[in-house]
C-alpha angles and dihedrals in degrees: 000000000000125000095260093051090049090052093048091050090049092049093051092048090047093054093046090049091048092055089050094047099043100077095042114109095001117142121195125234091249091054090052093045092233108110115177109223112256096020132104112268089224093056115116115274092212129359117195095197094171091058090047091052091050092048091047093050093050096046094042091049092054092048090046092051091052091047092050091048090054092049097044093045090056095239088122125032137160094259091054092050092047092053091047094053096044092066 
């Protein structure tokens, strides 16, 4: 796996992880009892996006490292995946 492919795999894993992490721990304005006039009551009360990005980066990097280890070790290759999906 070359450097560009490794980066693309990391980026895809990062985005997927971000979409999994984003809704976790979010409380709506209605749940907090502090609805801003003109906004949706279900909108997030507070969204600490920096913390979510850090969490996403750490989790995605661990998943990416495991994925790269599987690919580099030869346990998973394109031929194996092609045969699996042709069934």
